mmCIF file of the N, C-alpha and C atoms, coordinates in Angstrom:
data_MODEL
# 
_entry.id   MODEL 
# 
loop_
_atom_site.group_PDB 
_atom_site.id 
_atom_site.type_symbol 
_atom_site.label_atom_id 
_atom_site.label_alt_id 
_atom_site.label_comp_id 
_atom_site.label_asym_id 
_atom_site.label_entity_id 
_atom_site.label_seq_id 
_atom_site.pdbx_PDB_ins_code 
_atom_site.Cartn_x 
_atom_site.Cartn_y 
_atom_site.Cartn_z 
_atom_site.occupancy 
_atom_site.B_iso_or_equiv 
_atom_site.pdbx_formal_charge 
_atom_site.auth_seq_id 
_atom_site.auth_comp_id 
_atom_site.auth_asym_id 
_atom_site.auth_atom_id 
_atom_site.pdbx_PDB_model_num 
ATOM 1   N N  . MET A 1 1  ? 29.360 -11.494 -15.583 1.00 0.00 ? 1  MET A N  1 
ATOM 2   C CA . MET A 1 1  ? 28.117 -11.318 -15.189 1.00 0.00 ? 1  MET A CA 1 
ATOM 3   C C  . MET A 1 1  ? 27.604 -10.198 -15.759 1.00 0.00 ? 1  MET A C  1 
ATOM 4   N N  . ARG A 1 2  ? 26.285 -10.187 -15.963 1.00 0.00 ? 2  ARG A N  1 
ATOM 5   C CA . ARG A 1 2  ? 25.329 -8.990  -16.300 1.00 0.00 ? 2  ARG A CA 1 
ATOM 6   C C  . ARG A 1 2  ? 24.902 -8.190  -14.829 1.00 0.00 ? 2  ARG A C  1 
ATOM 7   N N  . LYS A 1 3  ? 24.823 -6.650  -15.377 1.00 0.00 ? 3  LYS A N  1 
ATOM 8   C CA . LYS A 1 3  ? 24.244 -5.999  -14.181 1.00 0.00 ? 3  LYS A CA 1 
ATOM 9   C C  . LYS A 1 3  ? 22.874 -5.692  -14.768 1.00 0.00 ? 3  LYS A C  1 
ATOM 10  N N  . ALA A 1 4  ? 21.969 -5.563  -13.645 1.00 0.00 ? 4  ALA A N  1 
ATOM 11  C CA . ALA A 1 4  ? 20.590 -4.971  -14.154 1.00 0.00 ? 4  ALA A CA 1 
ATOM 12  C C  . ALA A 1 4  ? 20.914 -3.551  -13.876 1.00 0.00 ? 4  ALA A C  1 
ATOM 13  N N  . SER A 1 5  ? 20.151 -2.521  -14.743 1.00 0.00 ? 5  SER A N  1 
ATOM 14  C CA . SER A 1 5  ? 20.244 -1.131  -14.771 1.00 0.00 ? 5  SER A CA 1 
ATOM 15  C C  . SER A 1 5  ? 18.768 -0.695  -15.010 1.00 0.00 ? 5  SER A C  1 
ATOM 16  N N  . PHE A 1 6  ? 18.353 0.511   -14.731 1.00 0.00 ? 6  PHE A N  1 
ATOM 17  C CA . PHE A 1 6  ? 17.466 1.088   -14.953 1.00 0.00 ? 6  PHE A CA 1 
ATOM 18  C C  . PHE A 1 6  ? 17.369 1.692   -16.443 1.00 0.00 ? 6  PHE A C  1 
ATOM 19  N N  . ALA A 1 7  ? 16.224 1.701   -16.976 1.00 0.00 ? 7  ALA A N  1 
ATOM 20  C CA . ALA A 1 7  ? 16.089 2.143   -18.547 1.00 0.00 ? 7  ALA A CA 1 
ATOM 21  C C  . ALA A 1 7  ? 15.691 3.726   -18.556 1.00 0.00 ? 7  ALA A C  1 
ATOM 22  N N  . PRO A 1 8  ? 16.387 4.440   -19.480 1.00 0.00 ? 8  PRO A N  1 
ATOM 23  C CA . PRO A 1 8  ? 16.811 5.877   -19.499 1.00 0.00 ? 8  PRO A CA 1 
ATOM 24  C C  . PRO A 1 8  ? 14.992 6.078   -19.439 1.00 0.00 ? 8  PRO A C  1 
ATOM 25  N N  . ALA A 1 9  ? 14.713 7.473   -19.189 1.00 0.00 ? 9  ALA A N  1 
ATOM 26  C CA . ALA A 1 9  ? 13.570 7.925   -18.673 1.00 0.00 ? 9  ALA A CA 1 
ATOM 27  C C  . ALA A 1 9  ? 12.448 7.787   -19.892 1.00 0.00 ? 9  ALA A C  1 
ATOM 28  N N  . GLN A 1 10 ? 13.019 8.279   -21.212 1.00 0.00 ? 10 GLN A N  1 
ATOM 29  C CA . GLN A 1 10 ? 12.560 7.863   -22.369 1.00 0.00 ? 10 GLN A CA 1 
ATOM 30  C C  . GLN A 1 10 ? 11.953 6.508   -22.708 1.00 0.00 ? 10 GLN A C  1 
ATOM 31  N N  . VAL A 1 11 ? 12.795 5.436   -22.499 1.00 0.00 ? 11 VAL A N  1 
ATOM 32  C CA . VAL A 1 11 ? 12.321 4.534   -22.833 1.00 0.00 ? 11 VAL A CA 1 
ATOM 33  C C  . VAL A 1 11 ? 11.249 3.780   -21.743 1.00 0.00 ? 11 VAL A C  1 
ATOM 34  N N  . THR A 1 12 ? 11.417 4.500   -20.550 1.00 0.00 ? 12 THR A N  1 
ATOM 35  C CA . THR A 1 12 ? 10.504 3.923   -19.677 1.00 0.00 ? 12 THR A CA 1 
ATOM 36  C C  . THR A 1 12 ? 9.188  4.661   -19.828 1.00 0.00 ? 12 THR A C  1 
ATOM 37  N N  . ARG A 1 13 ? 9.065  5.592   -20.212 1.00 0.00 ? 13 ARG A N  1 
ATOM 38  C CA . ARG A 1 13 ? 7.590  6.152   -20.867 1.00 0.00 ? 13 ARG A CA 1 
ATOM 39  C C  . ARG A 1 13 ? 7.160  5.548   -21.771 1.00 0.00 ? 13 ARG A C  1 
ATOM 40  N N  . GLU A 1 14 ? 7.950  5.008   -22.814 1.00 0.00 ? 14 GLU A N  1 
ATOM 41  C CA . GLU A 1 14 ? 7.297  4.315   -23.993 1.00 0.00 ? 14 GLU A CA 1 
ATOM 42  C C  . GLU A 1 14 ? 7.082  2.914   -23.724 1.00 0.00 ? 14 GLU A C  1 
ATOM 43  N N  . LEU A 1 15 ? 7.551  2.604   -22.756 1.00 0.00 ? 15 LEU A N  1 
ATOM 44  C CA . LEU A 1 15 ? 7.061  1.072   -22.243 1.00 0.00 ? 15 LEU A CA 1 
ATOM 45  C C  . LEU A 1 15 ? 5.975  0.910   -21.374 1.00 0.00 ? 15 LEU A C  1 
ATOM 46  N N  . THR A 1 16 ? 6.027  2.046   -20.171 1.00 0.00 ? 16 THR A N  1 
ATOM 47  C CA . THR A 1 16 ? 5.167  1.577   -19.094 1.00 0.00 ? 16 THR A CA 1 
ATOM 48  C C  . THR A 1 16 ? 3.854  2.912   -19.424 1.00 0.00 ? 16 THR A C  1 
ATOM 49  N N  . GLY A 1 17 ? 4.263  3.962   -19.957 1.00 0.00 ? 17 GLY A N  1 
ATOM 50  C CA . GLY A 1 17 ? 3.191  5.110   -19.833 1.00 0.00 ? 17 GLY A CA 1 
ATOM 51  C C  . GLY A 1 17 ? 3.409  5.998   -18.801 1.00 0.00 ? 17 GLY A C  1 
ATOM 52  N N  . MET A 1 18 ? 4.485  5.653   -17.929 1.00 0.00 ? 18 MET A N  1 
ATOM 53  C CA . MET A 1 18 ? 4.775  6.517   -16.635 1.00 0.00 ? 18 MET A CA 1 
ATOM 54  C C  . MET A 1 18 ? 6.017  6.853   -16.449 1.00 0.00 ? 18 MET A C  1 
ATOM 55  N N  . LEU A 1 19 ? 5.880  8.031   -15.497 1.00 0.00 ? 19 LEU A N  1 
ATOM 56  C CA . LEU A 1 19 ? 7.390  8.795   -15.381 1.00 0.00 ? 19 LEU A CA 1 
ATOM 57  C C  . LEU A 1 19 ? 8.071  8.123   -14.713 1.00 0.00 ? 19 LEU A C  1 
ATOM 58  N N  . ILE A 1 20 ? 9.260  8.423   -14.710 1.00 0.00 ? 20 ILE A N  1 
ATOM 59  C CA . ILE A 1 20 ? 10.425 7.784   -13.580 1.00 0.00 ? 20 ILE A CA 1 
ATOM 60  C C  . ILE A 1 20 ? 10.097 8.243   -12.211 1.00 0.00 ? 20 ILE A C  1 
ATOM 61  N N  . GLY A 1 21 ? 10.097 7.672   -11.113 1.00 0.00 ? 21 GLY A N  1 
ATOM 62  C CA . GLY A 1 21 ? 9.690  8.211   -10.069 1.00 0.00 ? 21 GLY A CA 1 
ATOM 63  C C  . GLY A 1 21 ? 8.207  7.655   -9.603  1.00 0.00 ? 21 GLY A C  1 
ATOM 64  N N  . GLY A 1 22 ? 7.428  7.411   -10.707 1.00 0.00 ? 22 GLY A N  1 
ATOM 65  C CA . GLY A 1 22 ? 6.100  6.886   -10.352 1.00 0.00 ? 22 GLY A CA 1 
ATOM 66  C C  . GLY A 1 22 ? 5.699  5.590   -10.972 1.00 0.00 ? 22 GLY A C  1 
ATOM 67  N N  . VAL A 1 23 ? 6.509  5.018   -11.575 1.00 0.00 ? 23 VAL A N  1 
ATOM 68  C CA . VAL A 1 23 ? 6.266  3.612   -12.185 1.00 0.00 ? 23 VAL A CA 1 
ATOM 69  C C  . VAL A 1 23 ? 6.120  2.700   -11.318 1.00 0.00 ? 23 VAL A C  1 
ATOM 70  N N  . THR A 1 24 ? 4.562  2.096   -11.494 1.00 0.00 ? 24 THR A N  1 
ATOM 71  C CA . THR A 1 24 ? 4.075  1.264   -10.315 1.00 0.00 ? 24 THR A CA 1 
ATOM 72  C C  . THR A 1 24 ? 4.440  -0.137  -11.226 1.00 0.00 ? 24 THR A C  1 
ATOM 73  N N  . PRO A 1 25 ? 4.462  -1.145  -10.134 1.00 0.00 ? 25 PRO A N  1 
ATOM 74  C CA . PRO A 1 25 ? 4.317  -2.715  -10.958 1.00 0.00 ? 25 PRO A CA 1 
ATOM 75  C C  . PRO A 1 25 ? 3.250  -2.923  -11.392 1.00 0.00 ? 25 PRO A C  1 
ATOM 76  N N  . PHE A 1 26 ? 2.113  -2.613  -10.681 1.00 0.00 ? 26 PHE A N  1 
ATOM 77  C CA . PHE A 1 26 ? 0.814  -3.137  -11.220 1.00 0.00 ? 26 PHE A CA 1 
ATOM 78  C C  . PHE A 1 26 ? 0.396  -2.404  -12.400 1.00 0.00 ? 26 PHE A C  1 
ATOM 79  N N  . GLY A 1 27 ? -0.154 -3.301  -13.393 1.00 0.00 ? 27 GLY A N  1 
ATOM 80  C CA . GLY A 1 27 ? -0.928 -2.993  -14.752 1.00 0.00 ? 27 GLY A CA 1 
ATOM 81  C C  . GLY A 1 27 ? 0.481  -2.873  -15.975 1.00 0.00 ? 27 GLY A C  1 
ATOM 82  N N  . LEU A 1 28 ? 1.473  -3.329  -15.521 1.00 0.00 ? 28 LEU A N  1 
ATOM 83  C CA . LEU A 1 28 ? 2.753  -3.495  -16.264 1.00 0.00 ? 28 LEU A CA 1 
ATOM 84  C C  . LEU A 1 28 ? 2.064  -4.251  -17.356 1.00 0.00 ? 28 LEU A C  1 
ATOM 85  N N  . ARG A 1 29 ? 2.948  -4.368  -18.765 1.00 0.00 ? 29 ARG A N  1 
ATOM 86  C CA . ARG A 1 29 ? 2.642  -5.252  -19.858 1.00 0.00 ? 29 ARG A CA 1 
ATOM 87  C C  . ARG A 1 29 ? 3.007  -6.662  -19.176 1.00 0.00 ? 29 ARG A C  1 
ATOM 88  N N  . GLU A 1 30 ? 2.469  -7.750  -19.392 1.00 0.00 ? 30 GLU A N  1 
ATOM 89  C CA . GLU A 1 30 ? 2.843  -8.952  -19.031 1.00 0.00 ? 30 GLU A CA 1 
ATOM 90  C C  . GLU A 1 30 ? 4.213  -9.276  -19.588 1.00 0.00 ? 30 GLU A C  1 
ATOM 91  N N  . GLU A 1 31 ? 4.598  -8.960  -20.888 1.00 0.00 ? 31 GLU A N  1 
ATOM 92  C CA . GLU A 1 31 ? 5.735  -9.103  -21.398 1.00 0.00 ? 31 GLU A CA 1 
ATOM 93  C C  . GLU A 1 31 ? 7.120  -8.320  -20.845 1.00 0.00 ? 31 GLU A C  1 
ATOM 94  N N  . LEU A 1 32 ? 7.058  -7.638  -19.754 1.00 0.00 ? 32 LEU A N  1 
ATOM 95  C CA . LEU A 1 32 ? 7.888  -6.765  -19.276 1.00 0.00 ? 32 LEU A CA 1 
ATOM 96  C C  . LEU A 1 32 ? 8.289  -7.363  -17.731 1.00 0.00 ? 32 LEU A C  1 
ATOM 97  N N  . PRO A 1 33 ? 9.675  -7.941  -17.701 1.00 0.00 ? 33 PRO A N  1 
ATOM 98  C CA . PRO A 1 33 ? 9.831  -8.464  -16.592 1.00 0.00 ? 33 PRO A CA 1 
ATOM 99  C C  . PRO A 1 33 ? 9.990  -7.453  -15.368 1.00 0.00 ? 33 PRO A C  1 
ATOM 100 N N  . LEU A 1 34 ? 9.929  -8.103  -14.072 1.00 0.00 ? 34 LEU A N  1 
ATOM 101 C CA . LEU A 1 34 ? 9.696  -7.552  -12.854 1.00 0.00 ? 34 LEU A CA 1 
ATOM 102 C C  . LEU A 1 34 ? 10.713 -8.222  -12.124 1.00 0.00 ? 34 LEU A C  1 
ATOM 103 N N  . TYR A 1 35 ? 11.943 -7.888  -11.757 1.00 0.00 ? 35 TYR A N  1 
ATOM 104 C CA . TYR A 1 35 ? 12.492 -8.489  -11.155 1.00 0.00 ? 35 TYR A CA 1 
ATOM 105 C C  . TYR A 1 35 ? 12.688 -7.635  -9.741  1.00 0.00 ? 35 TYR A C  1 
ATOM 106 N N  . ILE A 1 36 ? 12.330 -8.806  -8.555  1.00 0.00 ? 36 ILE A N  1 
ATOM 107 C CA . ILE A 1 36 ? 12.640 -8.286  -7.202  1.00 0.00 ? 36 ILE A CA 1 
ATOM 108 C C  . ILE A 1 36 ? 13.737 -8.976  -6.424  1.00 0.00 ? 36 ILE A C  1 
ATOM 109 N N  . ASP A 1 37 ? 14.398 -8.057  -5.750  1.00 0.00 ? 37 ASP A N  1 
ATOM 110 C CA . ASP A 1 37 ? 15.424 -8.773  -4.940  1.00 0.00 ? 37 ASP A CA 1 
ATOM 111 C C  . ASP A 1 37 ? 14.870 -9.546  -3.833  1.00 0.00 ? 37 ASP A C  1 
ATOM 112 N N  . SER A 1 38 ? 15.567 -10.446 -3.737  1.00 0.00 ? 38 SER A N  1 
ATOM 113 C CA . SER A 1 38 ? 15.142 -11.511 -2.563  1.00 0.00 ? 38 SER A CA 1 
ATOM 114 C C  . SER A 1 38 ? 14.752 -10.957 -0.844  1.00 0.00 ? 38 SER A C  1 
ATOM 115 N N  . ARG A 1 39 ? 15.717 -10.305 -0.800  1.00 0.00 ? 39 ARG A N  1 
ATOM 116 C CA . ARG A 1 39 ? 15.559 -9.338  0.557   1.00 0.00 ? 39 ARG A CA 1 
ATOM 117 C C  . ARG A 1 39 ? 13.975 -8.528  0.752   1.00 0.00 ? 39 ARG A C  1 
ATOM 118 N N  . VAL A 1 40 ? 13.809 -8.049  -0.455  1.00 0.00 ? 40 VAL A N  1 
ATOM 119 C CA . VAL A 1 40 ? 12.522 -7.507  -0.258  1.00 0.00 ? 40 VAL A CA 1 
ATOM 120 C C  . VAL A 1 40 ? 11.387 -8.447  0.326   1.00 0.00 ? 40 VAL A C  1 
ATOM 121 N N  . MET A 1 41 ? 11.489 -9.571  0.038   1.00 0.00 ? 41 MET A N  1 
ATOM 122 C CA . MET A 1 41 ? 10.363 -10.550 0.428   1.00 0.00 ? 41 MET A CA 1 
ATOM 123 C C  . MET A 1 41 ? 10.633 -10.608 1.801   1.00 0.00 ? 41 MET A C  1 
ATOM 124 N N  . ASP A 1 42 ? 11.458 -10.351 2.621   1.00 0.00 ? 42 ASP A N  1 
ATOM 125 C CA . ASP A 1 42 ? 11.551 -10.406 4.209   1.00 0.00 ? 42 ASP A CA 1 
ATOM 126 C C  . ASP A 1 42 ? 10.942 -9.038  4.818   1.00 0.00 ? 42 ASP A C  1 
ATOM 127 N N  . GLN A 1 43 ? 10.747 -8.297  4.211   1.00 0.00 ? 43 GLN A N  1 
ATOM 128 C CA . GLN A 1 43 ? 9.723  -7.328  4.742   1.00 0.00 ? 43 GLN A CA 1 
ATOM 129 C C  . GLN A 1 43 ? 8.327  -7.569  4.965   1.00 0.00 ? 43 GLN A C  1 
ATOM 130 N N  . GLU A 1 44 ? 7.662  -6.698  5.849   1.00 0.00 ? 44 GLU A N  1 
ATOM 131 C CA . GLU A 1 44 ? 6.399  -7.092  5.877   1.00 0.00 ? 44 GLU A CA 1 
ATOM 132 C C  . GLU A 1 44 ? 5.694  -6.147  4.877   1.00 0.00 ? 44 GLU A C  1 
ATOM 133 N N  . GLN A 1 45 ? 5.942  -4.895  4.647   1.00 0.00 ? 45 GLN A N  1 
ATOM 134 C CA . GLN A 1 45 ? 5.105  -3.943  3.399   1.00 0.00 ? 45 GLN A CA 1 
ATOM 135 C C  . GLN A 1 45 ? 6.360  -3.546  2.904   1.00 0.00 ? 45 GLN A C  1 
ATOM 136 N N  . VAL A 1 46 ? 5.972  -3.210  1.609   1.00 0.00 ? 46 VAL A N  1 
ATOM 137 C CA . VAL A 1 46 ? 7.056  -1.959  0.745   1.00 0.00 ? 46 VAL A CA 1 
ATOM 138 C C  . VAL A 1 46 ? 6.202  -0.926  0.250   1.00 0.00 ? 46 VAL A C  1 
ATOM 139 N N  . ILE A 1 47 ? 7.101  -0.025  -0.037  1.00 0.00 ? 47 ILE A N  1 
ATOM 140 C CA . ILE A 1 47 ? 6.533  1.026   -0.632  1.00 0.00 ? 47 ILE A CA 1 
ATOM 141 C C  . ILE A 1 47 ? 6.832  1.147   -2.227  1.00 0.00 ? 47 ILE A C  1 
ATOM 142 N N  . VAL A 1 48 ? 5.763  1.284   -3.064  1.00 0.00 ? 48 VAL A N  1 
ATOM 143 C CA . VAL A 1 48 ? 6.208  1.211   -4.415  1.00 0.00 ? 48 VAL A CA 1 
ATOM 144 C C  . VAL A 1 48 ? 5.428  2.183   -5.285  1.00 0.00 ? 48 VAL A C  1 
ATOM 145 N N  . GLY A 1 49 ? 5.801  2.780   -6.442  1.00 0.00 ? 49 GLY A N  1 
ATOM 146 C CA . GLY A 1 49 ? 5.121  3.685   -7.228  1.00 0.00 ? 49 GLY A CA 1 
ATOM 147 C C  . GLY A 1 49 ? 3.706  3.548   -7.291  1.00 0.00 ? 49 GLY A C  1 
ATOM 148 N N  . GLY A 1 50 ? 2.634  4.178   -7.413  1.00 0.00 ? 50 GLY A N  1 
ATOM 149 C CA . GLY A 1 50 ? 1.494  4.024   -7.627  1.00 0.00 ? 50 GLY A CA 1 
ATOM 150 C C  . GLY A 1 50 ? 0.816  4.633   -9.080  1.00 0.00 ? 50 GLY A C  1 
ATOM 151 N N  . GLY A 1 51 ? 1.879  4.613   -10.015 1.00 0.00 ? 51 GLY A N  1 
ATOM 152 C CA . GLY A 1 51 ? 1.521  5.200   -11.217 1.00 0.00 ? 51 GLY A CA 1 
ATOM 153 C C  . GLY A 1 51 ? 1.778  6.514   -11.760 1.00 0.00 ? 51 GLY A C  1 
ATOM 154 N N  . SER A 1 52 ? 1.783  7.387   -10.838 1.00 0.00 ? 52 SER A N  1 
ATOM 155 C CA . SER A 1 52 ? 2.163  8.608   -11.101 1.00 0.00 ? 52 SER A CA 1 
ATOM 156 C C  . SER A 1 52 ? 3.458  9.197   -10.219 1.00 0.00 ? 52 SER A C  1 
ATOM 157 N N  . ARG A 1 53 ? 3.982  10.282  -10.180 1.00 0.00 ? 53 ARG A N  1 
ATOM 158 C CA . ARG A 1 53 ? 4.946  10.687  -9.252  1.00 0.00 ? 53 ARG A CA 1 
ATOM 159 C C  . ARG A 1 53 ? 4.594  11.292  -8.263  1.00 0.00 ? 53 ARG A C  1 
ATOM 160 N N  . ALA A 1 54 ? 3.214  11.494  -7.826  1.00 0.00 ? 54 ALA A N  1 
ATOM 161 C CA . ALA A 1 54 ? 2.418  12.046  -6.716  1.00 0.00 ? 54 ALA A CA 1 
ATOM 162 C C  . ALA A 1 54 ? 1.693  10.893  -5.840  1.00 0.00 ? 54 ALA A C  1 
ATOM 163 N N  . LEU A 1 55 ? 1.781  9.354   -6.180  1.00 0.00 ? 55 LEU A N  1 
ATOM 164 C CA . LEU A 1 55 ? 1.417  8.544   -5.719  1.00 0.00 ? 55 LEU A CA 1 
ATOM 165 C C  . LEU A 1 55 ? 1.985  7.381   -5.386  1.00 0.00 ? 55 LEU A C  1 
ATOM 166 N N  . LYS A 1 56 ? 2.015  6.764   -4.006  1.00 0.00 ? 56 LYS A N  1 
ATOM 167 C CA . LYS A 1 56 ? 2.991  5.874   -3.909  1.00 0.00 ? 56 LYS A CA 1 
ATOM 168 C C  . LYS A 1 56 ? 1.937  4.808   -3.301  1.00 0.00 ? 56 LYS A C  1 
ATOM 169 N N  . VAL A 1 57 ? 2.449  3.216   -3.271  1.00 0.00 ? 57 VAL A N  1 
ATOM 170 C CA . VAL A 1 57 ? 1.454  2.301   -2.691  1.00 0.00 ? 57 VAL A CA 1 
ATOM 171 C C  . VAL A 1 57 ? 2.451  1.535   -1.483  1.00 0.00 ? 57 VAL A C  1 
ATOM 172 N N  . GLN A 1 58 ? 1.661  1.336   -0.608  1.00 0.00 ? 58 GLN A N  1 
ATOM 173 C CA . GLN A 1 58 ? 1.955  0.339   0.465   1.00 0.00 ? 58 GLN A CA 1 
ATOM 174 C C  . GLN A 1 58 ? 1.533  -0.898  0.237   1.00 0.00 ? 58 GLN A C  1 
ATOM 175 N N  . VAL A 1 59 ? 2.379  -2.058  0.088   1.00 0.00 ? 59 VAL A N  1 
ATOM 176 C CA . VAL A 1 59 ? 1.681  -3.353  -0.217  1.00 0.00 ? 59 VAL A CA 1 
ATOM 177 C C  . VAL A 1 59 ? 2.756  -4.281  0.471   1.00 0.00 ? 59 VAL A C  1 
ATOM 178 N N  . ALA A 1 60 ? 1.930  -5.578  0.752   1.00 0.00 ? 60 ALA A N  1 
ATOM 179 C CA . ALA A 1 60 ? 2.940  -6.705  1.012   1.00 0.00 ? 60 ALA A CA 1 
ATOM 180 C C  . ALA A 1 60 ? 3.765  -7.494  -0.110  1.00 0.00 ? 60 ALA A C  1 
ATOM 181 N N  . PRO A 1 61 ? 5.003  -7.877  0.319   1.00 0.00 ? 61 PRO A N  1 
ATOM 182 C CA . PRO A 1 61 ? 5.839  -8.266  -1.182  1.00 0.00 ? 61 PRO A CA 1 
ATOM 183 C C  . PRO A 1 61 ? 5.284  -9.438  -1.754  1.00 0.00 ? 61 PRO A C  1 
ATOM 184 N N  . ALA A 1 62 ? 4.480  -10.099 -1.270  1.00 0.00 ? 62 ALA A N  1 
ATOM 185 C CA . ALA A 1 62 ? 3.877  -11.149 -1.988  1.00 0.00 ? 62 ALA A CA 1 
ATOM 186 C C  . ALA A 1 62 ? 2.924  -10.752 -2.726  1.00 0.00 ? 62 ALA A C  1 
ATOM 187 N N  . ALA A 1 63 ? 2.281  -9.509  -2.745  1.00 0.00 ? 63 ALA A N  1 
ATOM 188 C CA . ALA A 1 63 ? 1.406  -8.998  -3.846  1.00 0.00 ? 63 ALA A CA 1 
ATOM 189 C C  . ALA A 1 63 ? 2.285  -8.493  -5.159  1.00 0.00 ? 63 ALA A C  1 
ATOM 190 N N  . LEU A 1 64 ? 3.595  -8.356  -4.639  1.00 0.00 ? 64 LEU A N  1 
ATOM 191 C CA . LEU A 1 64 ? 4.366  -8.158  -5.987  1.00 0.00 ? 64 LEU A CA 1 
ATOM 192 C C  . LEU A 1 64 ? 5.066  -9.415  -6.713  1.00 0.00 ? 64 LEU A C  1 
ATOM 193 N N  . ALA A 1 65 ? 5.226  -10.307 -5.806  1.00 0.00 ? 65 ALA A N  1 
ATOM 194 C CA . ALA A 1 65 ? 5.765  -11.761 -6.282  1.00 0.00 ? 65 ALA A CA 1 
ATOM 195 C C  . ALA A 1 65 ? 4.617  -12.381 -7.245  1.00 0.00 ? 65 ALA A C  1 
ATOM 196 N N  . ALA A 1 66 ? 3.301  -12.007 -7.056  1.00 0.00 ? 66 ALA A N  1 
ATOM 197 C CA . ALA A 1 66 ? 2.038  -12.426 -7.661  1.00 0.00 ? 66 ALA A CA 1 
ATOM 198 C C  . ALA A 1 66 ? 2.101  -11.897 -9.082  1.00 0.00 ? 66 ALA A C  1 
ATOM 199 N N  . LEU A 1 67 ? 2.503  -10.885 -9.184  1.00 0.00 ? 67 LEU A N  1 
ATOM 200 C CA . LEU A 1 67 ? 2.436  -10.193 -10.537 1.00 0.00 ? 67 LEU A CA 1 
ATOM 201 C C  . LEU A 1 67 ? 2.895  -10.837 -11.781 1.00 0.00 ? 67 LEU A C  1 
ATOM 202 N N  . PRO A 1 68 ? 2.159  -10.619 -12.926 1.00 0.00 ? 68 PRO A N  1 
ATOM 203 C CA . PRO A 1 68 ? 2.563  -11.760 -13.819 1.00 0.00 ? 68 PRO A CA 1 
ATOM 204 C C  . PRO A 1 68 ? 4.386  -10.911 -14.376 1.00 0.00 ? 68 PRO A C  1 
ATOM 205 N N  . GLY A 1 69 ? 5.005  -11.857 -14.653 1.00 0.00 ? 69 GLY A N  1 
ATOM 206 C CA . GLY A 1 69 ? 6.453  -11.312 -15.051 1.00 0.00 ? 69 GLY A CA 1 
ATOM 207 C C  . GLY A 1 69 ? 7.266  -11.129 -14.057 1.00 0.00 ? 69 GLY A C  1 
ATOM 208 N N  . ALA A 1 70 ? 6.931  -11.321 -12.706 1.00 0.00 ? 70 ALA A N  1 
ATOM 209 C CA . ALA A 1 70 ? 7.567  -11.032 -11.535 1.00 0.00 ? 70 ALA A CA 1 
ATOM 210 C C  . ALA A 1 70 ? 8.667  -12.388 -11.405 1.00 0.00 ? 70 ALA A C  1 
ATOM 211 N N  . ARG A 1 71 ? 9.930  -11.869 -10.833 1.00 0.00 ? 71 ARG A N  1 
ATOM 212 C CA . ARG A 1 71 ? 10.749 -13.181 -10.588 1.00 0.00 ? 71 ARG A CA 1 
ATOM 213 C C  . ARG A 1 71 ? 11.668 -12.460 -9.207  1.00 0.00 ? 71 ARG A C  1 
ATOM 214 N N  . VAL A 1 72 ? 11.746 -13.335 -8.466  1.00 0.00 ? 72 VAL A N  1 
ATOM 215 C CA . VAL A 1 72 ? 12.249 -12.715 -7.184  1.00 0.00 ? 72 VAL A CA 1 
ATOM 216 C C  . VAL A 1 72 ? 13.841 -13.684 -7.284  1.00 0.00 ? 72 VAL A C  1 
ATOM 217 N N  . VAL A 1 73 ? 15.015 -12.633 -7.503  1.00 0.00 ? 73 VAL A N  1 
ATOM 218 C CA . VAL A 1 73 ? 16.402 -12.993 -7.829  1.00 0.00 ? 73 VAL A CA 1 
ATOM 219 C C  . VAL A 1 73 ? 17.295 -12.492 -6.592  1.00 0.00 ? 73 VAL A C  1 
ATOM 220 N N  . THR A 1 74 ? 17.959 -13.796 -6.184  1.00 0.00 ? 74 THR A N  1 
ATOM 221 C CA . THR A 1 74 ? 18.520 -13.726 -4.748  1.00 0.00 ? 74 THR A CA 1 
ATOM 222 C C  . THR A 1 74 ? 19.954 -12.843 -5.279  1.00 0.00 ? 74 THR A C  1 
ATOM 223 N N  . GLY A 1 75 ? 20.394 -11.893 -4.511  1.00 0.00 ? 75 GLY A N  1 
ATOM 224 C CA . GLY A 1 75 ? 21.461 -10.941 -4.642  1.00 0.00 ? 75 GLY A CA 1 
ATOM 225 C C  . GLY A 1 75 ? 21.254 -10.123 -6.034  1.00 0.00 ? 75 GLY A C  1 
ATOM 226 N N  . LEU A 1 76 ? 20.293 -9.595  -6.220  1.00 0.00 ? 76 LEU A N  1 
ATOM 227 C CA . LEU A 1 76 ? 20.071 -8.629  -7.183  1.00 0.00 ? 76 LEU A CA 1 
ATOM 228 C C  . LEU A 1 76 ? 20.718 -7.157  -7.185  1.00 0.00 ? 76 LEU A C  1 
ATOM 229 N N  . THR A 1 77 ? 20.705 -6.862  -5.725  1.00 0.00 ? 77 THR A N  1 
ATOM 230 C CA . THR A 1 77 ? 21.418 -5.462  -5.730  1.00 0.00 ? 77 THR A CA 1 
ATOM 231 C C  . THR A 1 77 ? 22.480 -5.549  -4.476  1.00 0.00 ? 77 THR A C  1 
ATOM 232 N N  . ILE A 1 78 ? 23.286 -6.793  -4.426  1.00 0.00 ? 78 ILE A N  1 
ATOM 233 C CA . ILE A 1 78 ? 24.351 -7.165  -3.683  1.00 0.00 ? 78 ILE A CA 1 
ATOM 234 C C  . ILE A 1 78 ? 25.401 -6.094  -4.272  1.00 0.00 ? 78 ILE A C  1 
ATOM 235 N N  . GLY A 1 79 ? 25.900 -5.317  -3.337  1.00 0.00 ? 79 GLY A N  1 
ATOM 236 C CA . GLY A 1 79 ? 26.957 -4.360  -3.562  1.00 0.00 ? 79 GLY A CA 1 
ATOM 237 C C  . GLY A 1 79 ? 26.351 -3.097  -4.454  1.00 0.00 ? 79 GLY A C  1 
ATOM 238 N N  . ASN A 1 80 ? 25.277 -2.986  -4.513  1.00 0.00 ? 80 ASN A N  1 
ATOM 239 C CA . ASN A 1 80 ? 24.582 -1.704  -4.580  1.00 0.00 ? 80 ASN A CA 1 
ATOM 240 C C  . ASN A 1 80 ? 23.727 -0.657  -4.013  1.00 0.00 ? 80 ASN A C  1 
ATOM 241 N N  . GLY A 1 81 ? 24.273 -0.891  -2.486  1.00 0.00 ? 81 GLY A N  1 
ATOM 242 C CA . GLY A 1 81 ? 23.401 -0.238  -1.469  1.00 0.00 ? 81 GLY A CA 1 
ATOM 243 C C  . GLY A 1 81 ? 23.575 -1.034  -0.181  1.00 0.00 ? 81 GLY A C  1 
ATOM 244 N N  . PRO A 1 82 ? 22.912 -0.407  0.871   1.00 0.00 ? 82 PRO A N  1 
ATOM 245 C CA . PRO A 1 82 ? 23.231 -0.916  2.285   1.00 0.00 ? 82 PRO A CA 1 
ATOM 246 C C  . PRO A 1 82 ? 22.329 -2.364  2.296   1.00 0.00 ? 82 PRO A C  1 
ATOM 247 N N  . ASP A 1 83 ? 23.109 -3.245  2.983   1.00 0.00 ? 83 ASP A N  1 
ATOM 248 C CA . ASP A 1 83 ? 22.284 -4.429  3.305   1.00 0.00 ? 83 ASP A CA 1 
ATOM 249 C C  . ASP A 1 83 ? 21.323 -4.534  4.220   1.00 0.00 ? 83 ASP A C  1 
# 
C-alpha cells in the first residue's frame, strides 16, 4: 500500500505558489489532486489555509469536495493521528 505524504516545501511552492502553512485548496491548478479524508466530511466546518501563512478560512467540507481534482478517500489518515 502506498502512503500519502506532503511534498517538500520547495516543491509545494513551485506547484502552488504558496508557502507551507498557508496552502489553500481554493485556486489550485486543476491537475493537482486534492485528497480529503472521508472523516472530514463528517464535520460541520473545517479550517484550511487561506493562501498565506497569516490567513485561514472556515468552510463546510462540501465546499472542499466540490473543488476540481477533489477526491474523498476512506482511511486516508488511518494510523496517522487521533481518531
